[in-house]
C-alpha positions in Angstrom: 7.7 6.5 17.5 4.9 9.1 17.4 1.6 9.2 19.3 -1.4 10.9 17.8 -5.1 10.6 17.6 -7.9 11.2 15.1 -10.7 12.6 17.1 -14.3 13.1 15.9 -15.1 16.8 16.2 -18.4 17.1 18.1 -19.9 20.6 18.1 -20.7 21.9 21.6 -18.2 19.5 23.2 -15.1 21.6 23.0 -14.5 21.6 26.7 -14.6 17.8 26.9 -12.4 17.4 23.8 -9.8 19.9 25.2 -9.6 18.0 28.5 -9.0 14.8 26.7 -6.4 16.2 24.4 -4.5 17.8 27.3 -4.5 14.6 29.3 -2.0 12.9 26.8 1.3 14.0 25.3 0.2 13.7 21.6 2.7 14.6 18.9 -0.3 15.8 17.0 -4.1 15.7 17.0 -6.3 15.3 14.0 -9.9 16.6 14.1 -12.3 15.0 11.7 -16.0 15.3 10.9 -17.9 12.0 10.2 -21.3 12.9 11.6 -23.9 15.6 10.9 -26.2 15.1 13.9 -27.2 11.4 13.8 -26.2 11.0 10.1 -22.9 9.1 9.6 -21.9 10.7 6.3 -19.2 8.2 5.4 -20.8 5.0 6.7 -22.2 2.5 4.2 -25.2 1.7 6.4 -26.3 5.4 6.0 -25.7 5.6 2.3 -29.5 5.6 1.5 -29.9 8.7 3.7 -28.0 10.6 0.9 -31.0 10.0 -1.4 -33.5 11.2 1.3 -31.7 14.4 2.3 -30.9 17.7 0.6 -27.3 17.6 -0.7 -27.0 21.4 -0.3 -28.2 21.2 3.3 -25.7 18.4 4.1 -22.8 20.4 2.6 -23.8 23.5 4.4 -24.1 21.7 7.7 -20.8 19.8 7.1 -18.9 23.0 6.3 -20.5 24.7 9.3 -18.7 22.1 11.4 -15.4 22.7 9.5 -15.7 26.3 10.4 -16.3 25.7 14.1 -13.7 23.0 14.2 -11.2 25.6 13.0 -12.5 28.2 15.4 -12.0 25.8 18.3 -8.3 25.8 17.7 -8.1 22.4 19.4 -6.5 20.4 16.5 -3.2 20.4 14.7 -4.7 19.0 11.5 -8.1 18.7 10.0 -8.6 15.3 8.5 -10.0 14.6 5.1 -11.5 18.1 5.0 -14.0 17.2 2.2 -15.0 13.7 3.3 -18.5 14.8 2.6 -17.9 13.9 -1.1 -17.1 10.2 -0.3 -20.2 8.8 -2.1 -19.9 11.2 -5.0 -22.9 13.3 -3.9 -21.7 16.8 -4.8 -23.9 20.0 -5.3 -24.2 20.8 -8.9 -24.0 24.6 -8.2 -20.3 25.2 -8.3 -20.7 28.7 -6.8 -22.4 27.2 -3.7 -19.6 24.6 -3.4 -16.9 27.3 -3.7 -18.7 29.4 -1.1 -18.4 26.5 1.3 -14.7 26.1 0.5 -14.1 29.8 1.0 -15.7 30.1 4.4 -14.0 26.9 5.6 -10.5 28.1 4.5 -11.1 31.5 5.9 -11.7 30.0 9.3 -8.8 27.6 9.0 -6.4 30.5 8.0 -7.2 32.1 11.3 -6.4 29.0 13.3 -3.4 26.8 14.0 -4.9 24.0 12.0 -3.1 22.4 9.0 -5.0 20.7 6.2 -4.1 17.1 5.2 -3.8 15.9 1.7 -5.2 12.4 2.2 -4.8 9.5 -0.2 -7.6 7.5 1.5 -10.2 8.9 -0.9 -8.5 7.0 -3.7 -9.6 3.8 -1.9 -13.2 5.0 -1.4 -16.1 5.5 -3.8 -15.1 9.0 -4.6 -11.8 7.7 -6.0 -10.2 11.1 -5.5 -7.8 12.7 -3.1 -9.0 14.7 -0.2 -9.2 17.7 -0.7 -10.6 18.7 -4.1 -8.0 20.7 -6.0 -10.1 23.9 -5.9 -10.3 23.6 -2.1 -6.6 22.9 -1.8 -5.9 26.0 -4.0 -7.8 28.1 -1.6 -5.8 26.6 1.3 -2.6 27.6 -0.5 -3.9 31.1 -1.4 -4.6 31.6 2.3 -1.3 30.3 3.6 -2.7 27.2 5.3 0.0 24.6 5.9 -0.4 21.0 4.7 0.5 17.6 5.9 0.4 14.3 4.0 -1.7 11.4 5.2 -2.7 7.9 3.9 -5.3 7.4 6.7 -4.2 3.8 6.6 -6.4 1.3 8.4 -4.1 -1.6 7.3 -0.3 -1.7 7.0 -0.3 -1.9 3.2 -2.0 1.5 2.9 0.7 3.3 4.9 2.2 5.9 2.5 0.1 4.6 -0.4 -0.2 7.0 -3.4 1.9 9.7 -1.8 3.2 10.5 -5.3 -0.3 11.6 -6.3 -0.6 13.7 -3.1 2.7 15.4 -3.8 1.8 16.1 -7.4 -1.4 17.8 -6.3 0.4 19.8 -3.6 2.9 21.1 -6.2 0.2 21.8 -8.8 -1.4 24.4 -6.5 1.9 25.9 -5.4 3.0 24.2 -2.2 6.7 23.9 -1.7 6.8 22.4 1.8 4.9 20.1 4.1 4.5 20.1 7.9 5.4 17.3 10.3 4.9 17.2 14.1 6.9 16.1 17.0 5.6 16.6 20.6 3.2 19.3 19.3 5.9 21.2 17.6 5.7 21.9 13.8 8.6 21.3 11.5 8.5 22.2 7.8 10.2 20.1 5.1 10.7 21.1 1.5 8.8 19.0 -1.1 12.0 18.6 -3.0 
């Protein structure tokens, strides 16, 4: 049995987050971003906010947090790194998007944080894996380790669609995944 937590990353609260993490013997800790200020980016009740706000500013602010999450070095894993695409609002300017991916992966490469390939997006409006293939390619190119996740909220979703996650991992070049036990990393070949 493993004990872990997915913790909302809150900018400026690193000290409090660190104290909480250290007070338990977690096997691993996932840091995730669900909020930009008072805007719950993945919550249905905030969906209309997407039409009122600038998509470029949302993405810039979101990936600002990815960078500071990585720099905090508090987390073993970043959860659904591009959750911001959940409702299919994506900047049309690909160079802008790739710039956000590049700065996020640069910060992650300088941290202890792994990136998860999450199948949860297949069950959300985006209907895609997290992360986008271009983002995962940058992770691979910068030697950022990966883990697999189904982000299951019900038992039937545990391990769901891992075949698609493994296919994506192999497509970009990954040959191994990471698992955790009592904070220690172990790598396993994809086979």
